[in-house]
KELUMKOL-218189 format. One line per field, with one value per residue (C-alpha): residue in one letter; residue number from 1; x, y, z. Coordinates in steps of 0.02 Angstrom, whole numbers, plus 50000, padded with zeros to 5 digits. Layout:
rest c(A_...);
nr c(NUM_...);
c1 c(X_...);
c2 c(Y_...);
c3 c(Z_...);
This chain:
rest c(X_X_X_X_X_X_X_X_X_X_X_X_X_X_X_X_X_X_X_X_X_X_X_X_X_X_X_X_X_X_X_X_X_X_X_X_X_X_X_X_X_X_X_X_X_X_X_X_X_X_X_X_X_X_X_X_X_X_X_X_X_X_X_X_X_X_X_X_X_X_X_X_X_X_X_X_X_X_X_X_X_X_X_X_X_X_X_X_X_X_X_X_X_X_X_X_X_X_X_X_X_X_X_X_X_X_X_X_X_X_X_X_X_X_X_X_X_X_X_X_X_X_X_X_X_X_X_X_X_X_X_X_X_X_X_X_X_X_X_X_X_X_X_X_X_X_X_X_X);
nr c(1_2_3_4_5_6_7_8_9_10_11_12_13_14_15_16_17_18_19_20_21_22_23_24_25_26_27_28_29_30_31_32_33_34_35_36_37_38_39_40_41_42_43_44_45_46_47_48_49_50_51_52_53_54_55_56_57_58_59_60_61_62_63_64_65_66_67_68_69_70_71_72_73_74_75_76_77_78_79_80_81_82_83_84_85_86_87_88_89_90_91_92_93_94_95_96_97_98_99_100_101_102_103_104_105_106_107_108_109_110_111_112_113_114_115_116_117_118_119_120_121_122_123_124_125_126_127_128_129_130_131_132_133_134_135_136_137_138_139_140_141_142_143_144_145_146_147_148_149);
c1 c(48753_48870_48875_49038_48981_48947_48976_48799_48741_48558_48525_48362_48379_48270_48297_48346_48378_48459_48580_48534_48621_48579_48761_48737_48599_48629_48553_48538_48520_48485_48575_48469_48590_48694_48514_48651_48634_48778_48762_48785_48821_48778_48849_48861_49039_49132_49285_49451_49520_49739_49817_50010_50106_50236_50377_50320_50220_50056_49915_49737_49633_49536_49403_49434_49634_49562_49467_49585_49684_49540_49472_49675_49656_49491_49533_49464_49395_49187_49195_49096_49088_48938_49041_49173_49078_49026_49199_49228_49101_49122_49306_49268_49136_49239_49371_49269_49198_49336_49400_49535_49555_49744_49738_49908_49899_49943_49773_49667_49764_49728_49552_49552_49634_49535_49371_49429_49499_49315_49248_49406_49579_49649_49622_49677_49831_49862_49826_49930_50079_50077_50012_50141_50275_50307_50504_50506_50440_50474_50357_50235_50258_50205_50069_49997_50009_49918_49775_49785_49772);
c2 c(56665_56788_56782_56737_56836_57000_57003_57052_56978_56965_56773_56666_56488_56424_56238_56124_55944_55818_55715_55494_55472_55623_55672_55846_55985_56043_56186_56324_56514_56669_56836_56968_57072_57016_56862_56752_56565_56462_56306_56300_56146_56098_55947_55917_55946_55781_55711_55788_55637_55676_55624_55547_55600_55489_55584_55563_55733_55729_55848_55893_55790_55931_55883_56014_55970_55801_55855_55975_55833_55731_55898_55918_55714_55725_55886_55870_55691_55617_55631_55764_55899_55780_55615_55699_55761_55562_55514_55623_55592_55411_55412_55545_55473_55285_55370_55435_55258_55178_55149_55273_55477_55422_55372_55361_55463_55328_55252_55400_55373_55191_55231_55364_55261_55124_55240_55310_55172_55121_55300_55329_55253_55428_55495_55354_55360_55547_55520_55359_55455_55590_55454_55337_55450_55396_55439_55399_55308_55139_55156_55246_55093_54959_55043_55073_54872_54800_54919_54862_54681);
c3 c(58558_58445_58268_58192_58028_58120_58318_58315_58504_58422_58347_58352_58339_58199_58225_58359_58343_58499_58440_58421_58593_58652_58710_58591_58548_58363_58356_58206_58217_58110_58162_58169_58117_57952_57915_57907_57963_58060_58177_58372_58476_58643_58740_58923_59004_59041_59115_59062_58959_58955_58765_58816_58682_58577_58669_58840_58850_58909_58849_58839_58738_58583_58474_58365_58357_58309_58191_58127_58079_57994_57897_57828_57752_57701_57579_57398_57464_57469_57647_57700_57874_57950_57895_58005_58134_58155_58177_58298_58404_58404_58450_58597_58650_58649_58729_58894_58909_58922_59100_59104_59069_58990_58812_58707_58543_58464_58521_58456_58272_58239_58275_58137_58011_58043_58017_57868_57771_57792_57709_57589_57564_57468_57643_57725_57641_57682_57862_57887_57798_57933_58083_58051_57982_57833_57783_57621_57480_57534_57671_57594_57440_57586_57662_57457_57445_57605_57530_57377_57450);
């Protein structure tokens, strides 16, 4: 495994953990070159999910893109990276368990929004403002009123 810091090929596994559901393995590694630690994940390659966008285009599901969107919404909040990983894992697992390999982006957005709403209201509003495409202050205000009830 190549070190992300110094690109050395010499790394050692210091700790290995299997996820609770057995879907992936988390490995903590130490670089022999620079002595920095980093984490890698191993997961079983599964079926390809297709996301149907609002404009009708289709693209392959990308868990990294999903995680990046959640990370943007969670900046400067108390939501940890581990909590974000759990959200992404839960959503991916739920999508893979469905009867279809094609899913609407709206469904994924709704799944993320419902989980963020439970964790942090600010992250939820940030995500919802992009996901629901708030056009003006009134849209934002309506969502805030719903949240405050």
